BAZA-684051 format. One line per 8 residues: number of its first residue (from 0); their letters; for each residue x, y, z of N, C-alpha, C. Coordinates in Angstrom, 1 decimal. Example, Ala and Ser with C-alpha at 12.3 -4.5 7.8 and 13.67 -1.06 7.14 Angstrom:
0	as	13.2 -5.7 7.8 12.3 -4.5 7.8 13.2 -3.3 7.8 | 12.8 -2.2 7.1 13.7 -1.1 7.1 12.9 0.0 7.9 $
END
This chain:
0	mrfpadql	91.4 118.9 150.2 91.0 119.7 149.0 90.7 118.9 147.8 | 89.7 119.2 147.1 89.3 118.5 145.9 89.7 119.3 144.6 | 90.2 118.5 143.6 90.6 119.2 142.4 89.6 118.6 141.3 | 88.9 119.4 140.6 87.9 119.0 139.6 88.5 118.1 138.5 | 87.9 117.1 138.1 88.4 116.1 137.1 88.7 116.8 135.8 | 87.8 117.8 135.4 88.0 118.4 134.1 89.2 119.3 134.1 | 89.6 119.9 135.2 90.8 120.7 135.3 92.0 119.8 135.3 | 92.0 118.7 136.0 93.1 117.8 136.0 93.3 117.2 134.6 $
8	etlvviae	92.3 116.9 133.9 92.4 116.3 132.5 93.0 117.4 131.6 | 92.6 118.6 131.8 93.2 119.7 131.0 94.7 119.8 131.2 | 95.1 119.7 132.5 96.5 119.8 132.8 97.3 118.6 132.0 | 96.7 117.4 132.0 97.3 116.3 131.4 97.4 116.5 129.9 | 96.4 117.0 129.3 96.4 117.3 127.8 97.4 118.3 127.4 | 97.5 119.4 128.3 98.5 120.4 128.0 99.9 119.8 128.0 | 100.2 118.9 129.0 101.5 118.2 129.1 101.7 117.4 127.9 | 100.7 116.7 127.3 100.8 115.9 126.2 101.0 116.6 124.9 $
16	egsfdaaa	100.2 117.7 124.8 100.2 118.5 123.5 101.2 119.6 123.4 | 101.6 120.1 124.6 102.7 121.1 124.6 102.3 122.5 124.4 | 101.0 122.8 124.3 100.5 124.2 124.2 99.0 124.2 124.6 | 98.6 125.4 125.0 97.2 125.7 125.3 96.3 125.5 124.1 | 96.8 126.1 122.9 96.0 126.0 121.7 95.7 124.6 121.3 | 96.8 123.8 121.3 96.7 122.4 120.9 95.7 121.6 121.9 | 95.9 121.9 123.1 95.0 121.3 124.1 93.6 121.7 123.9 | 93.3 122.9 123.5 92.0 123.4 123.3 91.4 122.6 122.1 $
24	rrlaltps	92.1 122.4 121.0 91.6 121.7 119.9 91.3 120.3 120.3 | 92.1 119.6 121.0 91.9 118.2 121.4 90.7 118.1 122.3 | 90.5 119.1 123.2 89.4 119.0 124.2 88.1 119.7 123.6 | 88.2 120.2 122.4 87.0 120.9 121.8 86.6 122.1 122.6 | 87.5 122.8 123.1 87.3 124.0 123.9 88.0 125.2 123.2 | 87.6 126.4 123.7 88.4 127.6 123.2 89.7 127.7 124.1 | 90.7 128.3 123.5 91.9 128.5 124.3 91.6 129.3 125.6 | 90.7 130.2 125.6 90.3 130.9 126.8 89.8 130.0 127.8 $
32	avsqrvra	88.9 129.0 127.4 88.4 128.1 128.4 89.5 127.2 129.0 | 90.5 126.8 128.2 91.6 126.1 128.7 92.4 126.9 129.7 | 92.6 128.1 129.4 93.4 129.0 130.3 92.6 129.2 131.6 | 91.3 129.3 131.6 90.5 129.5 132.8 90.5 128.3 133.7 | 90.5 127.1 133.1 90.6 125.9 133.9 92.0 125.8 134.6 | 93.0 126.1 133.9 94.4 126.1 134.5 94.5 127.1 135.6 | 94.0 128.3 135.3 94.1 129.4 136.4 93.3 129.0 137.6 | 92.1 128.3 137.4 91.3 127.8 138.6 92.1 126.8 139.4 $
40	leraagqv	92.8 125.9 138.6 93.5 124.8 139.3 94.7 125.5 140.0 | 95.3 126.5 139.5 96.5 127.1 140.1 96.0 127.9 141.4 | 94.8 128.5 141.3 94.3 129.2 142.5 94.1 128.2 143.6 | 93.5 127.1 143.3 93.2 126.0 144.3 94.5 125.5 144.9 | 95.6 125.4 144.0 96.8 124.8 144.5 97.7 125.9 145.2 | 97.4 127.2 144.8 98.2 128.3 145.4 99.6 128.4 144.8 | 99.8 127.8 143.6 101.1 127.8 143.0 100.9 127.8 141.4 | 102.0 128.2 140.7 102.0 128.1 139.3 102.3 126.7 138.9 $
48	lvrrtspa	101.4 126.1 138.1 101.4 124.7 137.7 102.0 124.5 136.3 | 101.8 125.5 135.4 102.2 125.4 134.0 103.1 126.6 133.6 | 104.2 126.4 133.1 105.0 127.4 132.5 104.5 127.8 131.1 | 104.2 129.0 130.9 103.6 129.4 129.6 104.8 129.7 128.6 | 105.5 128.6 128.3 106.6 128.6 127.4 106.2 127.9 126.1 | 107.1 127.7 125.2 106.9 127.0 124.0 108.0 125.9 123.8 | 107.7 124.6 124.1 106.3 124.1 124.5 106.0 124.4 126.0 | 104.7 124.4 126.3 104.3 124.6 127.7 104.8 123.4 128.5 $
56	evtdagap	105.2 123.7 129.8 105.8 122.7 130.7 105.1 122.7 132.0 | 104.8 121.6 132.5 104.3 121.5 133.9 105.4 121.7 134.9 | 105.2 122.5 135.9 106.2 122.8 136.9 106.4 121.7 137.9 | 107.4 121.8 138.7 107.6 120.8 139.8 106.4 120.7 140.7 | 105.8 121.9 140.9 104.6 122.0 141.8 103.4 121.3 141.1 | 103.4 121.3 139.8 102.3 120.7 139.1 102.4 119.2 138.9 | 103.6 118.7 139.1 103.8 117.2 138.9 102.9 116.3 139.7 | 102.7 116.6 141.0 101.7 115.7 141.7 100.3 115.7 141.1 $
64	llrlgrql	99.9 116.9 140.6 98.5 117.0 140.1 98.5 116.4 138.7 | 99.6 116.4 138.0 99.7 115.7 136.7 99.6 114.2 136.9 | 100.3 113.7 137.9 100.2 112.3 138.3 98.7 111.9 138.6 | 98.1 112.8 139.4 96.7 112.5 139.9 95.8 112.5 138.6 | 96.0 113.4 137.7 95.2 113.5 136.5 95.3 112.2 135.7 | 96.6 111.7 135.5 96.8 110.5 134.7 96.2 109.3 135.4 | 96.3 109.3 136.8 95.8 108.1 137.5 94.2 108.1 137.4 | 93.6 109.3 137.5 92.2 109.4 137.4 91.7 109.0 136.0 $
72	rllteeaa	92.5 109.4 135.0 92.1 109.0 133.6 92.2 107.5 133.4 | 93.2 106.9 133.9 93.4 105.4 133.8 92.2 104.7 134.5 | 91.9 105.1 135.7 90.8 104.4 136.5 89.5 104.7 135.8 | 89.3 105.9 135.3 88.0 106.2 134.6 87.9 105.4 133.3 | 88.9 105.2 132.6 88.9 104.5 131.3 88.6 103.0 131.6 | 89.2 102.5 132.7 89.0 101.1 133.0 87.6 100.8 133.5 | 87.1 101.8 134.3 85.7 101.6 134.8 84.7 101.7 133.7 | 84.9 102.6 132.7 84.1 102.7 131.6 84.0 101.4 130.8 $
80	sevgtesv	85.2 100.8 130.6 85.3 99.5 129.9 84.6 98.4 130.6 | 84.6 98.4 131.9 84.0 97.3 132.7 82.5 97.4 132.6 | 82.0 98.6 132.5 80.5 98.8 132.5 80.0 98.7 131.1 | 80.8 98.4 130.1 80.4 98.2 128.7 80.4 99.3 127.8 | 81.0 100.5 128.3 81.1 101.6 127.4 82.4 101.5 126.6 | 82.3 101.8 125.4 83.5 101.8 124.5 84.6 102.8 125.1 | 85.7 102.2 125.5 86.8 103.1 126.0 88.1 102.4 125.8 | 89.1 103.2 125.5 90.5 102.8 125.3 91.3 103.1 126.5 $
88	velavavn	92.0 102.1 127.1 92.8 102.4 128.3 94.2 102.7 127.8 | 94.8 103.8 128.1 96.1 104.2 127.7 97.1 104.0 128.8 | 98.2 103.3 128.4 99.3 103.0 129.3 100.6 103.7 128.8 | 101.0 104.7 129.6 102.2 105.4 129.2 103.4 104.8 130.0 | 104.4 104.3 129.3 105.5 103.6 129.9 106.8 104.1 129.3 | 107.8 104.2 130.2 109.2 104.6 129.8 110.0 103.4 129.8 | 110.8 103.3 128.7 111.7 102.1 128.5 113.0 102.6 127.8 | 114.1 102.0 128.2 115.3 102.4 127.5 115.4 101.7 126.1 $
96	adslatwf	116.2 102.3 125.2 116.2 101.9 123.8 116.7 100.5 123.7 | 117.7 100.1 124.4 118.3 98.8 124.3 117.3 97.7 124.8 | 116.6 98.0 125.8 115.5 97.0 126.3 114.4 96.9 125.2 | 114.0 98.0 124.7 113.0 98.0 123.6 113.4 97.2 122.4 | 114.7 97.3 122.1 115.2 96.6 120.9 115.4 95.1 121.2 | 115.4 94.7 122.4 115.7 93.3 122.8 114.6 92.6 123.6 | 114.8 92.5 124.9 114.0 91.7 125.7 112.6 92.2 125.9 | 112.3 93.5 125.7 111.0 94.1 125.9 110.0 93.8 124.8 $
104	rpvlqava	110.5 93.3 123.7 109.6 93.1 122.5 108.4 92.1 122.8 | 108.6 91.1 123.5 107.4 90.2 123.8 106.3 91.0 124.6 | 106.7 92.0 125.3 105.6 92.8 126.0 104.7 93.5 124.9 | 105.3 93.9 123.8 104.4 94.5 122.8 103.4 93.4 122.3 | 103.9 92.2 122.1 103.0 91.1 121.7 101.8 90.9 122.7 | 102.2 91.0 124.0 101.2 90.8 125.0 100.1 91.9 125.0 | 100.6 93.1 124.8 99.6 94.3 124.7 98.8 94.1 123.4 | 99.3 93.6 122.4 98.6 93.5 121.1 97.4 92.6 121.3 $
112	atpavalr	97.4 91.7 122.3 96.3 90.7 122.5 95.1 91.4 123.2 | 95.3 92.7 123.6 94.2 93.4 124.3 94.0 94.7 123.4 | 93.1 94.6 122.4 92.9 95.7 121.5 92.4 97.0 122.1 | 91.8 96.9 123.3 91.3 98.1 123.9 92.3 98.9 124.7 | 93.6 98.4 124.6 94.6 99.1 125.4 95.6 99.8 124.4 | 95.9 101.0 124.6 96.8 101.8 123.8 98.1 102.0 124.6 | 99.2 101.6 124.0 100.5 101.7 124.6 101.2 103.0 124.1 | 101.6 103.8 125.1 102.3 105.1 124.7 103.7 104.9 125.3 $
120	lyvedegh	104.7 104.7 124.5 106.1 104.5 124.9 106.9 105.7 124.9 | 107.7 105.9 125.9 108.6 107.0 126.0 110.0 106.4 126.1 | 110.8 106.6 125.1 112.2 106.0 125.1 113.1 106.9 125.9 | 113.7 106.4 127.0 114.5 107.2 127.8 115.6 106.4 128.4 | 116.8 106.9 128.7 117.9 106.3 129.3 117.4 105.7 130.6 | 117.9 104.4 130.9 117.5 103.8 132.2 117.9 104.5 133.4 | 118.9 105.4 133.3 119.3 106.2 134.4 118.5 107.4 134.7 | 117.6 107.7 133.7 116.8 108.9 133.8 115.3 108.7 133.7 $
128	shdllrrg	114.9 107.4 133.4 113.4 107.1 133.2 112.6 107.3 134.4 | 113.2 107.2 135.6 112.4 107.4 136.8 111.9 108.8 137.0 | 112.7 109.7 136.3 112.3 111.1 136.4 110.9 111.4 135.7 | 110.6 110.6 134.7 109.3 110.6 134.0 108.2 110.2 134.9 | 108.5 109.2 135.8 107.5 108.8 136.8 107.3 109.9 137.8 | 108.4 110.5 138.2 108.3 111.5 139.3 107.5 112.7 138.7 | 107.6 113.0 137.4 106.9 114.2 136.9 105.5 113.8 136.5 | 105.1 112.5 136.6 103.8 112.1 136.3 103.5 111.9 134.8 $
136	evlaavta	104.6 111.8 134.0 104.4 111.6 132.5 104.1 110.2 132.2 | 104.6 109.2 133.0 104.3 107.8 132.7 103.8 107.2 134.0 | 103.2 106.0 133.8 102.6 105.3 134.9 103.5 104.1 135.3 | 104.5 103.8 134.5 105.5 102.7 134.8 106.8 103.0 134.0 | 107.9 102.4 134.5 109.1 102.6 133.8 110.1 101.5 134.1 | 110.9 101.1 133.0 112.0 100.3 133.2 113.2 101.2 133.5 | 113.8 101.0 134.7 114.8 102.0 135.2 115.9 101.3 135.9 | 117.0 102.0 136.0 118.1 101.5 136.8 118.0 101.9 138.2 $
144	epqpvqgc	117.1 102.7 138.6 116.9 103.3 139.9 116.2 102.3 140.8 | 116.8 101.8 141.9 116.2 100.8 142.8 115.3 101.4 143.8 | 115.4 102.7 144.1 114.6 103.4 145.1 113.3 103.8 144.5 | 112.2 103.5 145.1 110.9 103.8 144.4 110.6 105.3 144.5 | 110.0 105.8 143.4 109.5 107.1 143.4 108.3 107.2 144.3 | 108.0 108.3 144.9 106.9 108.4 145.9 105.6 108.0 145.2 | 104.9 107.1 145.8 103.6 106.6 145.3 103.8 105.4 144.3 | 105.0 104.9 144.2 105.3 103.8 143.3 105.8 102.6 144.0 $
152	sveplgtl	105.7 101.4 143.4 106.4 100.2 143.9 107.5 99.9 142.9 | 108.5 99.1 143.4 109.6 98.8 142.5 110.0 97.3 142.7 | 110.4 96.6 141.7 110.8 95.3 141.8 112.0 95.1 140.8 | 113.0 94.2 141.2 114.1 94.0 140.3 113.7 93.1 139.1 | 114.2 93.4 137.9 113.8 92.6 136.7 115.0 91.6 136.4 | 116.2 92.1 136.6 117.3 91.3 136.2 118.4 92.2 135.6 | 119.5 91.6 135.1 120.6 92.4 134.6 120.7 92.2 133.1 | 120.8 93.4 132.4 121.1 93.4 131.0 122.6 93.5 130.8 $
160	rylpaaap	123.3 92.5 130.3 124.7 92.6 130.1 125.1 93.1 128.8 | 126.2 93.9 128.8 126.8 94.4 127.6 128.2 93.9 127.4 | 128.6 93.8 126.1 130.0 93.4 125.8 130.6 94.4 124.9 | 131.8 94.9 125.2 132.5 95.8 124.3 132.9 95.0 123.0 | 132.5 95.6 121.9 132.7 94.8 120.6 133.0 95.8 119.5 | 133.6 95.3 118.4 133.9 96.1 117.3 134.0 95.2 116.1 | 134.1 95.8 114.9 134.3 95.1 113.6 135.7 94.5 113.7 | 136.0 93.3 113.2 137.3 92.7 113.3 138.4 93.6 112.7 $
168	afaeryrr	138.2 94.2 111.6 139.3 95.1 111.0 139.5 96.3 111.9 | 138.5 96.8 112.5 138.7 98.0 113.5 139.5 97.5 114.7 | 139.1 96.3 115.2 139.8 95.8 116.4 141.3 95.6 116.1 | 141.6 95.1 114.9 142.9 94.8 114.5 143.7 96.2 114.4 | 143.1 97.2 113.8 143.7 98.5 113.6 144.2 99.1 114.9 | 143.4 98.9 116.0 143.8 99.5 117.2 144.3 98.5 118.3 | 144.7 97.4 117.8 145.4 96.4 118.6 146.8 96.9 119.0 | 147.1 96.7 120.3 148.5 97.1 120.8 149.0 95.9 121.5 $
176	grgfdwaa	149.8 95.0 120.8 150.3 93.8 121.4 149.1 92.8 121.7 | 148.9 92.4 122.9 147.7 91.6 123.2 146.5 92.4 123.7 | 146.7 93.7 123.8 145.7 94.6 124.3 145.0 95.4 123.2 | 144.4 96.5 123.6 143.7 97.4 122.7 143.9 98.9 123.1 | 144.0 99.7 122.2 144.3 101.1 122.4 143.1 101.9 122.7 | 142.6 101.8 124.0 141.4 102.4 124.4 141.4 103.9 124.3 | 142.6 104.5 124.5 142.7 106.0 124.5 142.5 106.6 123.1 | 142.9 105.8 122.1 142.8 106.4 120.7 141.7 105.9 119.9 $
184	apvvvfne	141.1 104.7 120.2 140.1 104.1 119.3 138.8 104.9 119.4 | 138.2 105.3 118.2 136.9 106.0 118.2 135.9 105.1 118.9 | 134.9 105.7 119.5 133.9 105.0 120.3 132.5 105.5 119.8 | 131.5 104.7 119.9 130.1 105.0 119.5 129.3 105.1 120.8 | 128.6 106.2 121.0 127.7 106.3 122.1 126.3 106.6 121.6 | 125.3 106.3 122.4 123.9 106.4 122.0 123.5 107.9 122.0 | 123.7 108.6 123.0 123.4 110.0 123.1 124.2 110.6 124.3 | 123.9 111.9 124.6 124.6 112.6 125.6 124.4 112.0 127.0 $
192	kdrlqdrv	123.4 111.2 127.2 123.1 110.6 128.5 123.8 109.3 128.7 | 124.3 108.7 127.6 124.9 107.4 127.6 126.3 107.5 128.1 | 126.5 106.9 129.4 127.8 106.9 130.0 128.3 105.5 130.2 | 127.7 104.5 129.5 128.2 103.2 129.7 129.6 103.0 129.2 | 129.8 103.5 128.0 131.2 103.3 127.4 132.2 104.0 128.3 | 131.8 105.1 129.0 132.8 105.8 129.9 133.2 104.9 131.0 | 132.3 104.0 131.5 132.6 103.1 132.5 133.7 102.1 132.1 | 133.6 101.7 130.8 134.6 100.8 130.3 136.0 101.5 130.2 $
200	lgahgvgr	135.9 102.7 129.6 137.2 103.5 129.5 137.8 103.8 130.8 | 137.0 104.1 131.8 137.5 104.4 133.2 138.2 103.2 133.8 | 137.6 102.0 133.5 138.2 100.7 134.0 139.6 100.5 133.4 | 139.9 101.1 132.2 141.2 101.0 131.6 142.0 102.2 131.8 | 141.6 103.1 132.7 142.4 104.3 133.1 142.5 105.4 132.1 | 141.5 105.5 131.2 141.5 106.5 130.2 140.2 107.2 130.1 | 140.1 108.4 129.5 138.9 109.1 129.2 138.5 108.9 127.8 | 137.5 109.7 127.3 137.0 109.5 126.0 138.1 109.8 125.0 $
208	ppvvhrvp	138.1 109.1 123.8 139.1 109.4 122.8 138.7 110.7 122.0 | 139.6 111.1 121.1 139.3 112.3 120.4 138.0 112.2 119.5 | 137.8 111.0 119.0 136.6 110.8 118.1 135.5 110.0 118.8 | 134.4 110.7 119.0 133.2 110.1 119.6 132.0 110.2 118.7 | 131.4 109.1 118.3 130.3 109.1 117.4 129.0 109.0 118.2 | 128.0 109.7 117.8 126.7 109.7 118.4 125.6 109.1 117.5 | 125.0 107.9 117.9 124.1 107.2 117.0 122.9 106.9 117.9 | 121.8 107.7 118.0 120.7 107.6 118.9 119.6 106.6 118.5 $
216	ssddflaa	120.0 105.4 118.1 119.0 104.3 117.7 119.7 103.0 118.0 | 119.1 102.1 118.8 119.7 100.9 119.2 120.1 100.0 118.0 | 119.2 99.8 117.0 119.6 99.0 115.8 120.7 99.7 115.0 | 120.6 101.0 114.8 121.6 101.7 114.1 122.9 101.8 114.8 | 122.8 101.9 116.1 124.1 101.8 116.9 124.8 100.5 116.6 | 124.1 99.4 116.6 124.7 98.1 116.3 125.3 98.1 114.9 | 124.5 98.7 113.9 125.0 98.8 112.5 126.3 99.6 112.4 | 126.3 100.7 113.2 127.5 101.6 113.2 128.7 100.8 113.7 $
224	vvaglgwg	128.6 100.0 114.7 129.7 99.3 115.3 130.1 98.2 114.2 | 129.2 97.5 113.7 129.5 96.5 112.6 130.2 97.1 111.4 | 129.8 98.4 111.1 130.4 99.0 109.9 131.8 99.5 110.2 | 132.3 99.5 111.5 133.6 99.9 111.8 133.8 101.4 112.2 | 132.6 102.0 112.5 132.7 103.4 112.8 133.4 103.6 114.1 | 133.3 102.7 115.1 134.0 102.7 116.3 133.6 101.5 117.1 | 134.1 101.4 118.3 133.7 100.3 119.2 132.5 100.7 120.1 | 131.8 99.8 120.6 130.7 100.1 121.4 130.2 98.9 122.3 $
232	lvpepqla	129.4 99.2 123.2 128.8 98.2 124.1 127.6 97.6 123.5 | 127.6 96.3 123.2 126.5 95.6 122.5 125.7 94.8 123.6 | 124.4 95.0 123.6 123.6 94.2 124.6 123.7 92.7 124.3 | 123.8 91.9 125.3 124.0 90.4 125.2 122.9 89.8 124.3 | 121.6 90.2 124.4 120.6 89.5 123.6 120.8 89.8 122.1 | 121.6 90.8 121.7 121.9 91.1 120.3 123.1 90.4 119.8 | 123.9 89.7 120.7 125.2 89.1 120.3 125.1 88.0 119.3 | 124.0 87.3 119.3 123.9 86.2 118.3 123.8 86.7 116.9 $
240	saaalgla	123.0 87.7 116.7 122.9 88.4 115.3 124.2 89.1 115.1 | 124.8 89.7 116.1 126.0 90.5 115.9 127.1 89.6 115.5 | 127.2 88.4 116.1 128.3 87.5 115.7 128.1 87.0 114.3 | 126.8 86.9 113.8 126.6 86.5 112.4 127.1 87.6 111.5 | 127.1 88.8 112.0 127.5 89.9 111.1 129.0 90.1 111.2 | 129.7 89.3 112.0 131.2 89.4 112.1 131.7 90.2 113.2 | 130.9 90.6 114.1 131.3 91.5 115.2 132.2 90.7 116.2 | 133.3 91.3 116.6 134.2 90.7 117.5 134.3 91.3 118.9 $
248	rlpgakpl	134.4 90.5 119.9 134.6 91.0 121.3 136.0 91.6 121.4 | 136.2 92.7 122.0 137.5 93.3 122.1 138.4 92.6 123.2 | 139.7 92.5 122.9 140.6 91.7 123.8 140.7 92.4 125.2 | 140.6 91.6 126.2 140.7 92.1 127.6 139.5 92.8 128.1 | 138.4 92.9 127.4 137.3 93.6 127.8 136.3 92.8 128.6 | 135.9 93.3 129.8 135.0 92.5 130.6 133.6 92.9 130.4 | 132.6 92.0 130.5 131.2 92.4 130.4 130.8 93.5 131.4 | 129.8 94.3 131.0 129.3 95.3 131.9 127.8 95.0 132.1 $
256	gvalhwqr	127.4 94.9 133.4 126.0 94.6 133.7 125.3 95.8 134.2 | 124.0 96.0 133.7 123.1 97.0 134.1 121.9 96.4 134.8 | 121.8 96.6 136.1 120.6 96.1 136.8 119.4 96.9 136.5 | 118.3 96.3 136.0 117.1 97.0 135.6 116.0 96.7 136.6 | 115.1 97.6 136.8 114.0 97.5 137.7 112.7 98.0 137.1 | 111.6 97.5 137.6 110.3 97.9 137.1 109.6 98.8 138.2 | 109.4 100.0 137.9 108.7 100.9 138.8 107.3 101.2 138.2 | 106.3 101.2 139.1 104.9 101.4 138.6 104.1 102.1 139.7 $
264	wrlespal	103.1 102.8 139.3 102.2 103.4 140.3 101.5 102.3 141.1 | 101.2 102.6 142.4 100.5 101.7 143.2 99.0 102.0 143.0 | 98.4 101.3 142.0 97.0 101.4 141.6 96.4 100.0 141.4 | 95.1 99.9 141.8 94.4 98.7 141.6 93.9 98.8 140.1 | 94.8 98.5 139.2 94.4 98.6 137.8 94.7 97.3 137.1 | 93.6 96.7 136.5 93.8 95.4 135.8 94.8 95.5 134.6 | 94.7 96.6 133.9 95.6 96.8 132.7 97.0 96.9 133.1 | 97.3 97.7 134.2 98.6 97.9 134.7 99.1 96.5 135.3 $
272	helttavr	98.3 95.8 135.9 98.7 94.5 136.5 99.1 93.5 135.3 | 98.3 93.5 134.2 98.6 92.6 133.1 99.9 93.1 132.4 | 100.1 94.4 132.3 101.3 94.9 131.7 102.5 94.4 132.6 | 102.4 94.5 133.9 103.5 94.2 134.8 103.8 92.7 134.7 | 102.8 91.8 134.6 103.0 90.4 134.4 103.8 90.1 133.1 | 103.4 90.8 132.0 104.1 90.7 130.7 105.5 91.1 130.8 | 105.8 92.2 131.5 107.2 92.7 131.7 108.0 91.6 132.5 | 107.4 91.1 133.6 108.1 90.1 134.4 108.5 88.9 133.5 $
280	daakeslr	107.5 88.4 132.8 107.7 87.2 131.9 108.8 87.5 130.9 | 108.8 88.6 130.3 109.8 88.9 129.2 111.2 89.0 129.8 | 111.3 89.7 131.0 112.6 89.9 131.6 113.1 88.5 132.1 | 112.3 87.6 132.6 112.7 86.3 133.0 113.3 85.5 131.9 | 112.8 85.7 130.7 113.2 84.9 129.5 114.6 85.4 129.0 | 114.9 86.7 129.1 116.1 87.2 128.4 117.1 87.8 129.3 | 116.7 88.3 130.5 117.7 89.0 131.4 118.4 88.0 132.3 | 119.5 88.3 132.7 120.2 87.5 133.8 119.4 87.7 135.1 $
288	pppridrg	119.2 86.7 135.9 118.5 86.9 137.2 119.1 88.0 138.0 | 118.2 88.7 138.7 118.7 89.7 139.7 119.5 89.0 140.8 | 120.4 89.7 141.4 121.2 89.0 142.5 120.3 88.7 143.7 | 120.6 87.6 144.3 119.8 87.2 145.5 120.2 88.1 146.7 | 119.2 88.4 147.5 119.4 89.3 148.6 119.4 88.4 149.9 | 120.5 88.5 150.7 120.6 87.7 151.9 119.9 88.6 153.0 | 118.7 88.1 153.4 117.9 88.8 154.5 118.2 88.2 155.9 | 119.2 87.2 155.9 119.4 86.6 157.2 119.7 87.5 158.3 $
END
C-alpha cells in the first residue's frame, strides 16, 4: 500500500502544530483541505490516526505513519540540498536535561557548523525519551533504554554519574553523628518523572521526606541545591563549578550511574550520520566509558 507524500506531510504538521487550523495555516491550505487529507489517509489505513482533541494527537495506529512522514521529509530535504535546491534539513532529537546542560553541548557547536541544518530539541527524561522515537516525534534520542525501538539502531554512549550533594550548612543541619538524616532532609527533584533521588533514598531504607521541591531546569536545579533548598543529585560534569560554589558531597553517599544510549532511525542520511558522530565524540569526552561486554 502506498501513502501519498502530501497526506503524510499533513499528518506530521498536525503533530507539530497541535491543531488542524494551525496546520492549515502552515501548509497554506484551508482547514477543510487538511481534514480531507487526514480522512483519506485514515481510509487507506483503515484506522483513526488523529484524535480530534485540543491539542490534536496522533494515535498509536498513526505513529508508524508519522515516523514514515518524518523519514520522507528528512530524505526529501537532503535530496533537495544535494541537487542544489535551497533546503533546510530538520533534525528532531530527544535529550535529557542533564545531558543538554553538560556533555551534549559540543553537539550544538557541531550542528552550528552546518547552517543548512535545523536542530529541533525535545527535552525529555532519559527513561522516557525512547517513547518519542516510538511515536515518530523524533529521529534520534539520548535514552537509558538499551533495547532498540523498532526500525532503530542503538549504541551505548557511556555512564553519566551523579553525586548526592548539598550546601554545607544544609548538610550540617541534617547531620546525625557521622551520617545524614535521609528520612527528614528536604530533597530537590527535577519533575514528576525524576526518580533518581528515590534510588538513593531506597538504598538508605527510606522513602521521600515530607518536603520535596520540584525544579524543572538543570541549571536552576543546581542553583536550588547550592542555595540550601534541599539535597539533590548533581551530574559529575557539573561538580567542578558546583565545588567552586561551595557544594558539599553528603556523608556516606555513593555515586549513582545512569547508562546512556543513542538510538536513531536506520536511514542512509548524511545529516543524521554527522549528528551521530558528534554525539559519539561528545560522549567520549565527558561520560565514563560504557562497561565492556564479554562476548566470549
